PDB file of N, CA, C and O in Angstrom:
ATOM      1  N   UNK A   1      89.848  16.408  64.272  1.00  0.00           N
ATOM      2  CA  UNK A   1      89.411  15.878  66.241  1.00  0.00           C
ATOM      3  C   UNK A   1      91.288  15.460  66.417  1.00  0.00           C
ATOM      4  O   UNK A   1      92.056  16.195  67.037  1.00  0.00           O
ATOM      5  N   UNK A   2      91.612  14.483  65.901  1.00  0.00           N
ATOM      6  CA  UNK A   2      93.219  14.016  66.135  1.00  0.00           C
ATOM      7  C   UNK A   2      94.425  15.075  66.004  1.00  0.00           C
ATOM      8  O   UNK A   2      95.503  14.908  66.573  1.00  0.00           O
ATOM      9  N   UNK A   3      94.121  16.194  65.184  1.00  0.00           N
ATOM     10  CA  UNK A   3      94.774  16.839  65.064  1.00  0.00           C
ATOM     11  C   UNK A   3      95.567  17.521  66.075  1.00  0.00           C
ATOM     12  O   UNK A   3      96.777  17.584  66.289  1.00  0.00           O
ATOM     13  N   UNK A   4      94.180  18.185  66.828  1.00  0.00           N
ATOM     14  CA  UNK A   4      93.747  18.841  67.546  1.00  0.00           C
ATOM     15  C   UNK A   4      94.683  18.525  69.137  1.00  0.00           C
ATOM     16  O   UNK A   4      95.368  19.229  69.879  1.00  0.00           O
ATOM     17  N   UNK A   5      94.115  16.620  69.120  1.00  0.00           N
ATOM     18  CA  UNK A   5      94.800  15.452  70.223  1.00  0.00           C
ATOM     19  C   UNK A   5      96.298  16.032  69.980  1.00  0.00           C
ATOM     20  O   UNK A   5      96.898  16.552  70.921  1.00  0.00           O
ATOM     21  N   UNK A   6      96.805  15.944  68.869  1.00  0.00           N
ATOM     22  CA  UNK A   6      98.387  15.649  68.496  1.00  0.00           C
ATOM     23  C   UNK A   6      98.697  17.049  69.286  1.00  0.00           C
ATOM     24  O   UNK A   6      99.712  17.096  69.981  1.00  0.00           O
ATOM     25  N   UNK A   7      98.054  17.903  69.215  1.00  0.00           N
ATOM     26  CA  UNK A   7      98.999  19.682  69.358  1.00  0.00           C
ATOM     27  C   UNK A   7      98.669  19.480  70.399  1.00  0.00           C
ATOM     28  O   UNK A   7      97.607  18.889  70.590  1.00  0.00           O
ATOM     29  N   UNK A   8      99.469  19.902  71.450  1.00  0.00           N
ATOM     30  CA  UNK A   8      99.752  20.167  72.872  1.00  0.00           C
ATOM     31  C   UNK A   8      99.210  21.397  73.175  1.00  0.00           C
ATOM     32  O   UNK A   8      99.060  21.469  74.394  1.00  0.00           O
ATOM     33  N   UNK A   9      98.860  22.368  72.626  1.00  0.00           N
ATOM     34  CA  UNK A   9      98.738  23.787  72.654  1.00  0.00           C
ATOM     35  C   UNK A   9      97.485  24.108  72.558  1.00  0.00           C
ATOM     36  O   UNK A   9      97.166  25.099  73.215  1.00  0.00           O
ATOM     37  N   UNK A  10      96.208  23.312  71.619  1.00  0.00           N
ATOM     38  CA  UNK A  10      95.402  23.579  71.989  1.00  0.00           C
ATOM     39  C   UNK A  10      94.731  23.032  72.848  1.00  0.00           C
ATOM     40  O   UNK A  10      94.925  21.891  73.268  1.00  0.00           O
ATOM     41  N   UNK A  11      93.108  24.456  73.513  1.00  0.00           N
ATOM     42  CA  UNK A  11      92.263  24.196  74.771  1.00  0.00           C
ATOM     43  C   UNK A  11      91.045  23.479  74.410  1.00  0.00           C
ATOM     44  O   UNK A  11      90.440  22.731  75.177  1.00  0.00           O
ATOM     45  N   UNK A  12      90.786  23.684  73.472  1.00  0.00           N
ATOM     46  CA  UNK A  12      89.040  23.349  73.063  1.00  0.00           C
ATOM     47  C   UNK A  12      89.528  22.844  71.622  1.00  0.00           C
ATOM     48  O   UNK A  12      90.455  23.176  70.883  1.00  0.00           O
ATOM     49  N   UNK A  13      88.465  21.865  71.542  1.00  0.00           N
ATOM     50  CA  UNK A  13      88.105  21.680  70.336  1.00  0.00           C
ATOM     51  C   UNK A  13      86.363  20.655  69.978  1.00  0.00           C
ATOM     52  O   UNK A  13      85.786  19.665  70.427  1.00  0.00           O
ATOM     53  N   UNK A  14      86.116  21.896  68.718  1.00  0.00           N
ATOM     54  CA  UNK A  14      84.519  21.891  68.836  1.00  0.00           C
ATOM     55  C   UNK A  14      84.386  20.924  67.436  1.00  0.00           C
ATOM     56  O   UNK A  14      84.613  21.282  66.280  1.00  0.00           O
ATOM     57  N   UNK A  15      84.021  19.819  67.831  1.00  0.00           N
ATOM     58  CA  UNK A  15      83.693  18.851  66.992  1.00  0.00           C
ATOM     59  C   UNK A  15      81.739  18.525  66.929  1.00  0.00           C
ATOM     60  O   UNK A  15      81.197  18.302  68.012  1.00  0.00           O
ATOM     61  N   UNK A  16      80.929  18.529  65.740  1.00  0.00           N
ATOM     62  CA  UNK A  16      79.934  18.239  65.302  1.00  0.00           C
ATOM     63  C   UNK A  16      79.135  17.296  66.345  1.00  0.00           C
ATOM     64  O   UNK A  16      78.061  17.461  66.922  1.00  0.00           O
ATOM     65  N   UNK A  17      80.267  16.030  66.364  1.00  0.00           N
ATOM     66  CA  UNK A  17      79.390  14.843  67.128  1.00  0.00           C
ATOM     67  C   UNK A  17      79.022  14.725  68.508  1.00  0.00           C
ATOM     68  O   UNK A  17      78.393  13.781  68.986  1.00  0.00           O
ATOM     69  N   UNK A  18      79.594  16.087  69.345  1.00  0.00           N
ATOM     70  CA  UNK A  18      79.653  16.079  70.679  1.00  0.00           C
ATOM     71  C   UNK A  18      79.226  17.702  70.879  1.00  0.00           C
ATOM     72  O   UNK A  18      79.765  18.685  70.370  1.00  0.00           O
ATOM     73  N   UNK A  19      78.070  17.643  71.799  1.00  0.00           N
ATOM     74  CA  UNK A  19      76.907  18.676  72.274  1.00  0.00           C
ATOM     75  C   UNK A  19      77.737  19.441  73.335  1.00  0.00           C
ATOM     76  O   UNK A  19      78.243  18.855  74.292  1.00  0.00           O
ATOM     77  N   UNK A  20      77.867  20.894  73.111  1.00  0.00           N
ATOM     78  CA  UNK A  20      78.472  21.756  74.482  1.00  0.00           C
ATOM     79  C   UNK A  20      77.506  22.802  74.710  1.00  0.00           C
ATOM     80  O   UNK A  20      76.583  23.015  73.924  1.00  0.00           O
ATOM     81  N   UNK A  21      77.722  23.543  75.901  1.00  0.00           N
ATOM     82  CA  UNK A  21      76.734  24.649  76.579  1.00  0.00           C
ATOM     83  C   UNK A  21      77.509  25.960  75.823  1.00  0.00           C
ATOM     84  O   UNK A  21      78.730  25.988  75.977  1.00  0.00           O
ATOM     85  N   UNK A  22      77.029  26.810  75.194  1.00  0.00           N
ATOM     86  CA  UNK A  22      77.632  28.283  75.219  1.00  0.00           C
ATOM     87  C   UNK A  22      78.136  28.847  76.103  1.00  0.00           C
ATOM     88  O   UNK A  22      79.283  29.216  76.355  1.00  0.00           O
ATOM     89  N   UNK A  23      76.698  28.928  76.835  1.00  0.00           N
ATOM     90  CA  UNK A  23      76.526  29.788  78.684  1.00  0.00           C
ATOM     91  C   UNK A  23      76.650  29.015  79.633  1.00  0.00           C
ATOM     92  O   UNK A  23      76.467  27.798  79.665  1.00  0.00           O
ATOM     93  N   UNK A  24      76.985  29.759  80.477  1.00  0.00           N
ATOM     94  CA  UNK A  24      76.847  29.048  81.724  1.00  0.00           C
ATOM     95  C   UNK A  24      78.186  29.035  82.615  1.00  0.00           C
ATOM     96  O   UNK A  24      79.251  29.612  82.400  1.00  0.00           O
ATOM     97  N   UNK A  25      77.845  28.284  83.576  1.00  0.00           N
ATOM     98  CA  UNK A  25      79.185  28.471  84.775  1.00  0.00           C
ATOM     99  C   UNK A  25      79.962  27.171  84.031  1.00  0.00           C
ATOM    100  O   UNK A  25      81.185  27.293  84.083  1.00  0.00           O
ATOM    101  N   UNK A  26      79.647  26.349  83.571  1.00  0.00           N
ATOM    102  CA  UNK A  26      80.284  25.292  82.519  1.00  0.00           C
ATOM    103  C   UNK A  26      80.107  25.229  81.296  1.00  0.00           C
ATOM    104  O   UNK A  26      80.057  24.192  80.636  1.00  0.00           O
ATOM    105  N   UNK A  27      79.951  26.837  80.720  1.00  0.00           N
ATOM    106  CA  UNK A  27      79.894  26.550  78.978  1.00  0.00           C
ATOM    107  C   UNK A  27      81.253  27.108  78.458  1.00  0.00           C
ATOM    108  O   UNK A  27      82.156  27.555  79.165  1.00  0.00           O
ATOM    109  N   UNK A  28      81.240  26.984  76.840  1.00  0.00           N
ATOM    110  CA  UNK A  28      82.506  27.199  76.689  1.00  0.00           C
ATOM    111  C   UNK A  28      82.749  29.009  77.043  1.00  0.00           C
ATOM    112  O   UNK A  28      83.746  29.522  77.552  1.00  0.00           O
ATOM    113  N   UNK A  29      81.942  29.445  76.747  1.00  0.00           N
ATOM    114  CA  UNK A  29      82.093  30.936  76.990  1.00  0.00           C
ATOM    115  C   UNK A  29      82.918  31.390  78.490  1.00  0.00           C
ATOM    116  O   UNK A  29      83.521  32.450  78.655  1.00  0.00           O
ATOM    117  N   UNK A  30      82.754  30.242  79.543  1.00  0.00           N
ATOM    118  CA  UNK A  30      83.145  30.751  80.537  1.00  0.00           C
ATOM    119  C   UNK A  30      84.498  30.141  81.012  1.00  0.00           C
ATOM    120  O   UNK A  30      85.186  30.606  81.922  1.00  0.00           O
ATOM    121  N   UNK A  31      84.793  28.995  80.245  1.00  0.00           N
ATOM    122  CA  UNK A  31      85.790  28.104  80.212  1.00  0.00           C
ATOM    123  C   UNK A  31      86.906  29.326  79.456  1.00  0.00           C
ATOM    124  O   UNK A  31      87.865  29.814  80.054  1.00  0.00           O
ATOM    125  N   UNK A  32      86.497  29.667  77.985  1.00  0.00           N
ATOM    126  CA  UNK A  32      87.490  30.201  77.315  1.00  0.00           C
ATOM    127  C   UNK A  32      87.633  31.836  78.234  1.00  0.00           C
ATOM    128  O   UNK A  32      88.598  32.481  77.825  1.00  0.00           O
ATOM    129  N   UNK A  33      87.055  32.342  79.048  1.00  0.00           N
ATOM    130  CA  UNK A  33      87.709  33.339  79.715  1.00  0.00           C
ATOM    131  C   UNK A  33      88.755  33.551  80.861  1.00  0.00           C
ATOM    132  O   UNK A  33      89.503  34.496  81.110  1.00  0.00           O
ATOM    133  N   UNK A  34      88.494  32.016  81.639  1.00  0.00           N
ATOM    134  CA  UNK A  34      89.500  31.950  82.695  1.00  0.00           C
ATOM    135  C   UNK A  34      90.551  31.347  82.314  1.00  0.00           C
ATOM    136  O   UNK A  34      91.575  31.800  82.825  1.00  0.00           O
ATOM    137  N   UNK A  35      90.720  30.314  81.457  1.00  0.00           N
ATOM    138  CA  UNK A  35      92.062  30.253  80.109  1.00  0.00           C
ATOM    139  C   UNK A  35      92.392  31.237  80.226  1.00  0.00           C
ATOM    140  O   UNK A  35      93.355  31.350  80.985  1.00  0.00           O
ATOM    141  N   UNK A  36      91.857  32.512  79.603  1.00  0.00           N
ATOM    142  CA  UNK A  36      92.458  33.824  79.354  1.00  0.00           C
ATOM    143  C   UNK A  36      92.923  34.456  80.331  1.00  0.00           C
ATOM    144  O   UNK A  36      94.054  34.942  80.288  1.00  0.00           O
ATOM    145  N   UNK A  37      92.170  34.553  81.332  1.00  0.00           N
ATOM    146  CA  UNK A  37      92.796  35.027  82.271  1.00  0.00           C
ATOM    147  C   UNK A  37      93.756  34.408  82.777  1.00  0.00           C
ATOM    148  O   UNK A  37      94.668  35.184  83.060  1.00  0.00           O
ATOM    149  N   UNK A  38      93.974  33.329  83.028  1.00  0.00           N
ATOM    150  CA  UNK A  38      95.291  31.948  83.625  1.00  0.00           C
ATOM    151  C   UNK A  38      96.738  32.303  82.452  1.00  0.00           C
ATOM    152  O   UNK A  38      97.882  32.695  82.681  1.00  0.00           O
ATOM    153  N   UNK A  39      96.124  32.000  81.359  1.00  0.00           N
ATOM    154  CA  UNK A  39      96.966  32.098  80.454  1.00  0.00           C
ATOM    155  C   UNK A  39      97.402  32.920  79.352  1.00  0.00           C
ATOM    156  O   UNK A  39      98.435  32.730  78.709  1.00  0.00           O
ATOM    157  N   UNK A  40      96.681  33.715  79.191  1.00  0.00           N
ATOM    158  CA  UNK A  40      96.254  34.891  78.248  1.00  0.00           C
ATOM    159  C   UNK A  40      96.053  34.589  77.011  1.00  0.00           C
ATOM    160  O   UNK A  40      96.053  35.439  76.121  1.00  0.00           O
ATOM    161  N   UNK A  41      95.849  33.266  76.804  1.00  0.00           N
ATOM    162  CA  UNK A  41      95.144  33.212  75.272  1.00  0.00           C
ATOM    163  C   UNK A  41      94.452  31.997  75.210  1.00  0.00           C
ATOM    164  O   UNK A  41      94.479  31.420  76.296  1.00  0.00           O
ATOM    165  N   UNK A  42      93.965  31.520  74.512  1.00  0.00           N
ATOM    166  CA  UNK A  42      93.009  29.856  74.567  1.00  0.00           C
ATOM    167  C   UNK A  42      92.792  29.239  72.901  1.00  0.00           C
ATOM    168  O   UNK A  42      91.999  29.490  71.993  1.00  0.00           O
ATOM    169  N   UNK A  43      93.700  28.514  73.036  1.00  0.00           N
ATOM    170  CA  UNK A  43      93.418  28.261  71.402  1.00  0.00           C
ATOM    171  C   UNK A  43      92.257  27.347  71.101  1.00  0.00           C
ATOM    172  O   UNK A  43      92.160  26.348  71.814  1.00  0.00           O
ATOM    173  N   UNK A  44      91.378  27.533  70.172  1.00  0.00           N
ATOM    174  CA  UNK A  44      90.294  26.840  69.858  1.00  0.00           C
ATOM    175  C   UNK A  44      90.410  26.472  68.878  1.00  0.00           C
ATOM    176  O   UNK A  44      90.567  27.301  67.981  1.00  0.00           O
ATOM    177  N   UNK A  45      90.386  24.822  68.506  1.00  0.00           N
ATOM    178  CA  UNK A  45      89.828  23.966  67.120  1.00  0.00           C
ATOM    179  C   UNK A  45      88.642  23.898  66.597  1.00  0.00           C
ATOM    180  O   UNK A  45      87.806  23.262  67.240  1.00  0.00           O
ATOM    181  N   UNK A  46      88.234  24.514  65.318  1.00  0.00           N
ATOM    182  CA  UNK A  46      86.595  24.534  65.231  1.00  0.00           C
ATOM    183  C   UNK A  46      86.324  23.352  63.611  1.00  0.00           C
ATOM    184  O   UNK A  46      86.577  23.534  62.420  1.00  0.00           O
ATOM    185  N   UNK A  47      85.703  22.172  64.384  1.00  0.00           N
ATOM    186  CA  UNK A  47      85.278  21.449  63.041  1.00  0.00           C
ATOM    187  C   UNK A  47      84.279  22.073  61.967  1.00  0.00           C
ATOM    188  O   UNK A  47      83.555  22.869  62.565  1.00  0.00           O
ATOM    189  N   UNK A  48      84.093  22.042  61.179  1.00  0.00           N
ATOM    190  CA  UNK A  48      83.415  23.018  60.438  1.00  0.00           C
ATOM    191  C   UNK A  48      81.490  21.954  60.579  1.00  0.00           C
ATOM    192  O   UNK A  48      81.336  20.748  60.390  1.00  0.00           O
ATOM    193  N   UNK A  49      80.585  22.804  60.887  1.00  0.00           N
ATOM    194  CA  UNK A  49      79.649  22.026  61.546  1.00  0.00           C
ATOM    195  C   UNK A  49      79.169  22.087  63.112  1.00  0.00           C
ATOM    196  O   UNK A  49      78.074  21.913  63.645  1.00  0.00           O
ATOM    197  N   UNK A  50      80.175  22.337  63.500  1.00  0.00           N
ATOM    198  CA  UNK A  50      80.341  22.519  65.087  1.00  0.00           C
ATOM    199  C   UNK A  50      79.183  22.989  65.703  1.00  0.00           C
ATOM    200  O   UNK A  50      78.748  22.451  66.722  1.00  0.00           O
ATOM    201  N   UNK A  51      78.534  24.148  65.065  1.00  0.00           N
ATOM    202  CA  UNK A  51      77.751  24.611  65.840  1.00  0.00           C
ATOM    203  C   UNK A  51      76.162  24.004  65.953  1.00  0.00           C
ATOM    204  O   UNK A  51      75.180  24.546  66.461  1.00  0.00           O
ATOM    205  N   UNK A  52      76.242  23.118  65.510  1.00  0.00           N
ATOM    206  CA  UNK A  52      75.215  21.735  65.728  1.00  0.00           C
ATOM    207  C   UNK A  52      75.275  21.482  66.869  1.00  0.00           C
ATOM    208  O   UNK A  52      74.231  21.510  67.521  1.00  0.00           O
ATOM    209  N   UNK A  53      76.670  21.108  67.579  1.00  0.00           N
ATOM    210  CA  UNK A  53      76.752  20.771  69.296  1.00  0.00           C
ATOM    211  C   UNK A  53      76.226  21.616  69.975  1.00  0.00           C
ATOM    212  O   UNK A  53      76.088  21.367  71.172  1.00  0.00           O
ATOM    213  N   UNK A  54      75.693  23.072  69.368  1.00  0.00           N
ATOM    214  CA  UNK A  54      75.811  23.382  70.529  1.00  0.00           C
ATOM    215  C   UNK A  54      74.057  23.500  71.267  1.00  0.00           C
ATOM    216  O   UNK A  54      73.057  23.448  70.551  1.00  0.00           O
ATOM    217  N   UNK A  55      73.999  23.660  72.767  1.00  0.00           N
ATOM    218  CA  UNK A  55      72.829  23.290  73.366  1.00  0.00           C
ATOM    219  C   UNK A  55      71.731  24.283  73.497  1.00  0.00           C
ATOM    220  O   UNK A  55      70.510  24.151  73.405  1.00  0.00           O
ATOM    221  N   UNK A  56      72.670  25.561  73.793  1.00  0.00           N
ATOM    222  CA  UNK A  56      72.214  26.584  74.084  1.00  0.00           C
ATOM    223  C   UNK A  56      70.740  26.495  72.828  1.00  0.00           C
ATOM    224  O   UNK A  56      70.996  26.381  71.630  1.00  0.00           O
ATOM    225  N   UNK A  57      69.553  26.554  73.235  1.00  0.00           N
ATOM    226  CA  UNK A  57      68.049  27.500  72.654  1.00  0.00           C
ATOM    227  C   UNK A  57      67.612  28.769  72.405  1.00  0.00           C
ATOM    228  O   UNK A  57      66.634  29.399  72.002  1.00  0.00           O
ATOM    229  N   UNK A  58      69.035  28.926  72.914  1.00  0.00           N
ATOM    230  CA  UNK A  58      68.332  30.835  72.053  1.00  0.00           C
ATOM    231  C   UNK A  58      69.254  31.354  71.409  1.00  0.00           C
ATOM    232  O   UNK A  58      69.404  32.570  71.289  1.00  0.00           O
ATOM    233  N   UNK A  59      70.073  30.377  70.857  1.00  0.00           N
ATOM    234  CA  UNK A  59      71.384  30.993  69.974  1.00  0.00           C
ATOM    235  C   UNK A  59      70.144  30.911  68.816  1.00  0.00           C
ATOM    236  O   UNK A  59      69.253  30.071  68.684  1.00  0.00           O
ATOM    237  N   UNK A  60      70.491  32.271  67.941  1.00  0.00           N
ATOM    238  CA  UNK A  60      69.989  32.286  66.463  1.00  0.00           C
ATOM    239  C   UNK A  60      70.623  31.492  65.346  1.00  0.00           C
ATOM    240  O   UNK A  60      71.328  32.212  64.639  1.00  0.00           O
ATOM    241  N   UNK A  61      70.579  30.002  64.906  1.00  0.00           N
ATOM    242  CA  UNK A  61      71.750  29.951  64.103  1.00  0.00           C
ATOM    243  C   UNK A  61      71.142  30.177  62.589  1.00  0.00           C
ATOM    244  O   UNK A  61      69.922  30.058  62.483  1.00  0.00           O
ATOM    245  N   UNK A  62      71.851  30.473  61.494  1.00  0.00           N
ATOM    246  CA  UNK A  62      71.254  30.832  60.430  1.00  0.00           C
ATOM    247  C   UNK A  62      70.143  29.586  59.963  1.00  0.00           C
ATOM    248  O   UNK A  62      70.060  28.499  60.534  1.00  0.00           O
ATOM    249  N   UNK A  63      69.042  30.167  58.393  1.00  0.00           N
ATOM    250  CA  UNK A  63      68.264  29.272  58.061  1.00  0.00           C
ATOM    251  C   UNK A  63      69.266  28.360  57.190  1.00  0.00           C
ATOM    252  O   UNK A  63      70.252  28.861  56.650  1.00  0.00           O
ATOM    253  N   UNK A  64      68.863  26.584  57.055  1.00  0.00           N
ATOM    254  CA  UNK A  64      69.405  26.266  56.367  1.00  0.00           C
ATOM    255  C   UNK A  64      68.938  25.413  54.756  1.00  0.00           C
ATOM    256  O   UNK A  64      67.789  25.033  54.529  1.00  0.00           O
ATOM    257  N   UNK A  65      70.082  25.250  53.807  1.00  0.00           N
ATOM    258  CA  UNK A  65      69.425  24.737  53.282  1.00  0.00           C
ATOM    259  C   UNK A  65      69.147  23.135  52.911  1.00  0.00           C
ATOM    260  O   UNK A  65      69.409  22.375  53.843  1.00  0.00           O
ATOM    261  N   UNK A  66      68.744  22.623  51.911  1.00  0.00           N
ATOM    262  CA  UNK A  66      68.349  21.217  51.932  1.00  0.00           C
ATOM    263  C   UNK A  66      69.463  19.947  52.160  1.00  0.00           C
ATOM    264  O   UNK A  66      69.150  18.792  52.449  1.00  0.00           O
ATOM    265  N   UNK A  67      70.546  20.350  51.998  1.00  0.00           N
ATOM    266  CA  UNK A  67      71.540  19.969  52.756  1.00  0.00           C
ATOM    267  C   UNK A  67      72.122  19.735  54.269  1.00  0.00           C
ATOM    268  O   UNK A  67      73.030  19.066  54.761  1.00  0.00           O
ATOM    269  N   UNK A  68      71.480  20.314  54.575  1.00  0.00           N
ATOM    270  CA  UNK A  68      71.783  21.084  55.889  1.00  0.00           C
ATOM    271  C   UNK A  68      72.964  21.940  56.335  1.00  0.00           C
ATOM    272  O   UNK A  68      73.368  22.033  57.494  1.00  0.00           O
ATOM    273  N   UNK A  69      73.489  22.583  55.212  1.00  0.00           N
ATOM    274  CA  UNK A  69      74.582  24.143  54.986  1.00  0.00           C
ATOM    275  C   UNK A  69      73.915  25.054  55.573  1.00  0.00           C
ATOM    276  O   UNK A  69      72.726  24.773  55.725  1.00  0.00           O
ATOM    277  N   UNK A  70      74.421  26.562  56.161  1.00  0.00           N
ATOM    278  CA  UNK A  70      73.911  27.168  56.463  1.00  0.00           C
ATOM    279  C   UNK A  70      73.712  27.951  55.294  1.00  0.00           C
ATOM    280  O   UNK A  70      74.735  28.018  54.612  1.00  0.00           O
ATOM    281  N   UNK A  71      72.423  28.761  54.690  1.00  0.00           N
ATOM    282  CA  UNK A  71      72.218  29.966  54.036  1.00  0.00           C
ATOM    283  C   UNK A  71      72.849  30.858  53.976  1.00  0.00           C
ATOM    284  O   UNK A  71      72.659  31.623  54.922  1.00  0.00           O
ATOM    285  N   UNK A  72      73.982  31.356  52.876  1.00  0.00           N
ATOM    286  CA  UNK A  72      74.172  33.457  53.158  1.00  0.00           C
ATOM    287  C   UNK A  72      73.380  34.121  52.608  1.00  0.00           C
ATOM    288  O   UNK A  72      72.994  34.166  51.440  1.00  0.00           O
ATOM    289  N   UNK A  73      72.978  34.988  54.045  1.00  0.00           N
ATOM    290  CA  UNK A  73      72.504  35.840  53.969  1.00  0.00           C
ATOM    291  C   UNK A  73      72.651  36.939  53.142  1.00  0.00           C
ATOM    292  O   UNK A  73      73.802  37.371  53.097  1.00  0.00           O
ATOM    293  N   UNK A  74      71.551  37.713  52.248  1.00  0.00           N
ATOM    294  CA  UNK A  74      71.836  38.230  50.707  1.00  0.00           C
ATOM    295  C   UNK A  74      71.409  39.623  51.163  1.00  0.00           C
ATOM    296  O   UNK A  74      71.408  40.560  50.365  1.00  0.00           O
TER     297      UNK A  74
END
């Protein structure tokens, strides 16, 4: 997170400690769309485990192992 804050080019930094909406008028997808329309780019830094912060109940996340890591689909 601190590296993303130090870099002035990063638009979004996703970390597992903070929840975020993926869809909707104030969601990540809409924000990204608006940035791309304005600046033609949007830089997103994603920390490992940031998907735990997604508040979208319809998002299908992979099955987790006992340590909480996603299981590989074989």
